[in-house]
Structure formats: C-alpha cells, structure tokens
C-alpha positions as CSV (number, residue, x, y, z in Angstrom):
1,M,23.0,-6.6,-14.1
2,A,24.1,-5.7,-10.6
3,T,25.4,-8.6,-8.6
4,D,26.1,-7.1,-5.2
5,A,24.2,-8.5,-2.2
6,V,22.5,-5.3,-1.4
7,T,21.0,-4.8,-4.9
8,L,20.0,-8.5,-5.2
9,I,18.2,-8.3,-1.8
10,V,16.4,-5.1,-2.7
11,N,15.4,-6.5,-6.1
12,D,13.9,-9.5,-4.3
13,H,11.9,-7.1,-2.1
14,R,10.4,-5.4,-5.1
15,V,9.4,-8.8,-6.6
16,M,7.5,-9.6,-3.4
17,E,5.8,-6.2,-3.4
18,R,4.5,-6.8,-6.9
19,L,3.2,-10.2,-5.7
20,F,1.5,-8.4,-2.8
21,D,-0.2,-6.0,-5.2
22,K,-1.5,-8.9,-7.3
23,L,-2.8,-10.6,-4.1
24,R,-4.5,-7.4,-2.9
25,S,-6.2,-6.9,-6.3
26,G,-8.2,-10.1,-5.9
27,H,-7.5,-11.0,-9.5
28,G,-5.9,-14.2,-10.6
29,D,-5.4,-17.4,-8.7
30,R,-4.7,-16.2,-5.2
31,Q,-3.7,-19.7,-4.0
32,Q,-1.0,-19.8,-6.8
33,L,0.1,-16.3,-5.8
34,L,0.4,-17.4,-2.2
35,D,2.4,-20.4,-3.3
36,E,4.8,-18.2,-5.3
37,C,5.1,-15.9,-2.3
38,A,6.0,-18.8,-0.1
39,A,8.6,-20.1,-2.5
40,R,10.2,-16.7,-2.9
41,L,10.0,-15.8,0.8
42,T,11.6,-19.1,1.8
43,A,14.3,-18.8,-0.8
44,H,15.1,-15.2,0.1
45,S,15.1,-16.0,3.9
46,H,17.3,-19.0,3.6
47,A,19.8,-17.2,1.4
48,E,20.0,-14.2,3.8
49,E,20.2,-16.4,6.9
50,E,22.8,-18.7,5.4
51,K,25.0,-16.2,3.6
52,V,24.2,-12.6,4.6
53,Y,23.3,-12.7,8.3
54,P,26.6,-14.3,9.3
55,V,28.4,-11.4,7.7
56,L,26.2,-9.0,9.5
57,A,27.3,-10.7,12.8
58,E,30.9,-10.3,11.7
59,I,30.5,-6.6,11.3
60,G,28.9,-6.2,14.7
61,E,25.2,-6.4,13.7
62,Q,24.5,-9.6,15.6
63,E,21.2,-8.4,17.1
64,E,19.9,-7.2,13.7
65,A,20.8,-10.6,12.1
66,H,19.0,-12.4,14.9
67,Q,16.0,-10.1,14.7
68,G,15.9,-10.5,10.9
69,A,15.8,-14.2,11.1
70,D,13.0,-14.1,13.7
71,E,11.0,-11.8,11.4
72,H,11.5,-14.2,8.5
73,H,10.2,-17.1,10.6
74,Q,7.2,-15.1,11.7
75,A,6.4,-14.1,8.1
76,E,6.7,-17.7,7.0
77,R,4.3,-18.8,9.7
78,M,1.8,-16.1,8.8
79,L,2.0,-17.0,5.1
80,H,1.6,-20.7,5.8
81,D,-1.5,-19.9,7.8
82,L,-2.8,-17.9,4.8
83,Q,-2.1,-20.8,2.5
84,R,-4.4,-23.0,4.6
85,M,-7.2,-20.5,4.4
86,S,-9.8,-20.0,1.7
87,P,-9.2,-16.7,-0.1
88,E,-13.0,-16.3,0.1
89,G,-13.0,-16.8,3.8
90,P,-14.1,-14.1,6.3
91,D,-10.6,-13.6,7.8
92,F,-8.5,-13.9,4.7
93,E,-8.2,-10.2,3.8
94,D,-7.3,-9.2,7.4
95,R,-4.7,-11.9,7.6
96,L,-3.3,-11.0,4.2
97,E,-2.8,-7.4,5.3
98,D,-1.2,-8.5,8.6
99,F,1.3,-10.6,6.6
100,I,2.0,-7.9,4.1
101,E,2.5,-5.3,6.9
102,A,4.9,-7.6,8.8
103,V,7.0,-8.1,5.6
104,R,6.8,-4.3,4.8
105,R,8.2,-3.5,8.3
106,H,11.0,-6.0,7.9
107,V,11.9,-4.6,4.4
108,E,11.8,-1.0,5.6
109,K,14.2,-1.7,8.5
110,E,16.5,-3.8,6.3
111,E,16.6,-1.2,3.5
112,S,17.0,1.8,5.8
113,E,19.4,0.4,8.4
114,I,20.8,-3.1,7.9
115,L,21.7,-3.0,4.2
116,P,23.3,0.5,4.4
117,A,25.5,-0.8,7.3
118,L,26.5,-3.8,5.2
119,Q,27.3,-1.5,2.3
120,E,29.4,0.8,4.5
121,A,31.3,-2.0,6.1
122,L,32.2,-4.1,3.1
123,P,34.2,-3.3,0.0
124,A,32.4,-3.6,-3.4
125,E,34.3,-6.8,-4.2
126,R,33.1,-8.5,-1.0
127,L,29.6,-7.3,-1.6
128,D,29.7,-9.0,-5.1
129,E,31.1,-12.2,-3.6
130,L,28.3,-12.1,-1.0
131,G,25.8,-11.4,-3.8
132,A,26.9,-14.5,-5.7
133,A,26.6,-16.6,-2.6
134,F,23.2,-15.2,-1.8
135,E,22.0,-15.8,-5.4
136,E,23.3,-19.4,-5.4
137,V,21.3,-20.3,-2.4
138,R,18.2,-18.3,-3.5
139,L,18.2,-19.9,-7.0
140,R,18.7,-23.4,-5.6
141,E,15.7,-22.9,-3.2
142,L,13.5,-21.6,-6.0
143,Q,14.4,-24.6,-8.2
144,V,13.5,-26.9,-5.3
145,A,10.1,-25.1,-5.1
146,G,9.5,-25.5,-8.8
147,L,10.1,-21.9,-9.9
148,G,13.3,-22.7,-11.7
149,L,15.5,-19.8,-12.6
150,R,12.8,-17.2,-13.0
151,R,13.3,-13.9,-11.3
C-alpha cells in the first residue's frame, strides 16, 4: 500500500466521492452517511492543515495552502448545515449538490495543481514522511469521531 502523502490524499478524495454517490442515490440512512462525511472531511481537513499545508507554504505555495484551508472550512459549514436539515426537506437536495460541488472544485484544484506541485518539490522519502504524518492525524481524528481505523 502506498504511503506517500499525495496517494493518501487522493485515496481520501475517492472515499468521499463514494459517500457522495451513496448520498445522491437516496438509499440508506442519509443522516448516518452525512455523519460519516463529516467525520472523514474533518479528519482529512485537519490532517492536511496540520501537516501538508505548512509544507506547501515552505515550497512557495502559501496562497494555495491558505485557500485550501478556507475551502475546507466552507465545506465543513455547508455539511454541518446539511446535518441539521431533514433529508426529506424541500431544500436538502439543492444544499447537498452545493456541498458536493464545493468539495469537487476543491478536489479538482488540489489534484490538478497543488498535489503535483508538492510531488515535484519533494523527494519520495519526504513525501512518505509527510504521508505518515498526515495519516497519523487523520486516523486519530477518525478514532475520535468513532470511525476507528476504517478506511
């Protein structure tokens, strides 16, 4: 299993996309799916902001790190609003799509610009160290949220 920061971050993005597909389908317990999204988004965001974004700033990508953190906070607010809504409510579907689109834009920019810059600037060994640090924070946050060590 790959342990570099870029691969781990991209893998997290794919997990969120699968959760979005489940939410969009309308099947299953949508509240539970939203709670899992919140736990995973928070864990991912905290790990990036604590471990990855400072390294981005070191390599001259301060603005991208700052913007990424702002986008995380915006997505978290949108998700918390969704969690307070009834999935059967009149605005739920529109708000869900707004949230998914905001995350999708963030992921697209991160995967097309920010992560390639990180990969180009750091040697493989440093990316592995960064991946271990990212994963440590992410797993700790997931455990606090009650998701344990599940991926």
